[in-house]
C-alpha positions in Angstrom: 40.8 13.4 45.3 36.8 13.8 45.7 36.9 17.5 45.0 39.1 17.2 41.8 36.3 14.9 40.5 33.6 17.0 41.3 35.2 19.5 39.7 36.2 17.6 36.3 32.8 16.4 36.0 31.7 20.1 36.1 34.2 21.1 33.5 33.1 18.9 30.8 30.2 19.8 28.8 27.2 18.7 28.6 26.4 17.2 25.0 22.8 17.3 24.8 23.0 20.6 25.6 25.9 21.7 23.1 23.6 19.8 20.4 20.7 21.7 21.2 22.7 24.9 21.3 24.1 24.1 17.8 20.9 23.5 16.6 18.8 26.3 17.8 18.5 29.3 15.2 20.4 32.6 16.4 17.6 35.0 16.1 14.0 35.1 14.5 13.3 38.4 13.5 9.6 38.4 11.0 12.1 39.6 8.2 14.2 36.0 8.0 11.9 33.5 7.9 13.9 31.1 5.8 14.1 27.5 6.0 17.9 27.6 6.3 17.7 30.0 9.0 14.7 28.4 10.8 15.8 25.1 10.1 19.2 24.7 9.7 19.7 21.0 9.3 17.1 21.4 6.1 18.9 23.8 4.6 21.6 21.2 3.0 18.6 19.1 1.5 16.6 22.4 0.2 19.7 23.8 -2.0 20.0 20.0 -3.7 19.0 19.8 -7.3 16.4 17.1 -8.1 17.8 14.3 -10.0 17.4 13.6 -13.4 14.5 11.5 -14.6 15.8 7.7 -15.3 15.9 6.2 -18.6 12.4 4.3 -19.4 14.2 1.3 -20.3 15.6 1.2 -17.2 12.2 1.8 -15.7 10.9 -1.0 -17.9 13.5 -3.6 -17.0 12.8 -2.6 -13.1 9.0 -3.1 -13.2 9.4 -6.4 -15.4 11.8 -7.7 -12.4 9.5 -6.9 -9.8 6.3 -7.9 -11.4 7.9 -11.3 -12.7 11.0 -12.1 -11.2 10.2 -11.6 -7.9 7.1 -14.1 -7.9 8.5 -16.7 -9.7 11.3 -16.6 -7.3 9.1 -17.5 -4.8 7.6 -20.2 -6.5 10.9 -21.7 -7.4 11.8 -21.5 -3.8 8.5 -23.2 -2.3 8.3 -25.7 -5.4 11.9 -26.9 -5.9 10.7 -26.8 -9.4 11.9 -25.0 -12.8 9.9 -21.9 -13.4 9.8 -20.1 -16.5 9.0 -16.3 -17.0 8.2 -14.9 -20.3 10.8 -11.7 -21.6 9.3 -9.0 -24.3 12.8 -8.9 -26.1 15.9 -10.5 -26.6 17.6 -7.1 -24.7 15.4 -7.5 -21.7 15.9 -11.1 -21.3 19.6 -10.6 -21.5 19.7 -8.3 -18.5 17.1 -10.1 -16.2 19.6 -13.7 -17.5 22.5 -11.8 -16.0 21.0 -10.5 -12.8 20.0 -14.1 -12.4 23.6 -15.5 -12.9 24.7 -12.8 -10.2 22.2 -13.8 -7.9 22.3 -17.1 -7.8 25.9 -17.2 -6.3 24.2 -16.4 -3.2 20.5 -18.1 -3.4 20.7 -21.3 -5.4 16.9 -21.4 -6.2 17.3 -18.5 -8.9 19.0 -21.3 -10.8 15.6 -22.6 -11.4 14.3 -19.7 -13.1 14.4 -19.4 -16.9 13.8 -16.5 -18.9 12.3 -17.3 -22.4 11.0 -14.8 -25.0 8.1 -14.5 -25.9 
């Protein structure tokens, strides 16, 4: 019995050694120093195209949310009093109101934030 267990343990491949063998490049010639040959795990990231530039309007809404809504949420949570934030236009205010309506399901203090138009 003991001999069978020892043979079975030796027959199982070492997972760590097998993983390292897979990551090791096949050869290192001077002519083939490409990143995919040198670092096979990075090849899938190198071939990827860059993402398209985001819409400036969505960036503006994200900046507004970070600059205005975040601190207002902290003030509302800490004080328990309604907090008003000013949006630049009706479209931005509508987006922020919809986002606050969605997040107020999880955070009741988001109901204390009111969006007004400047």
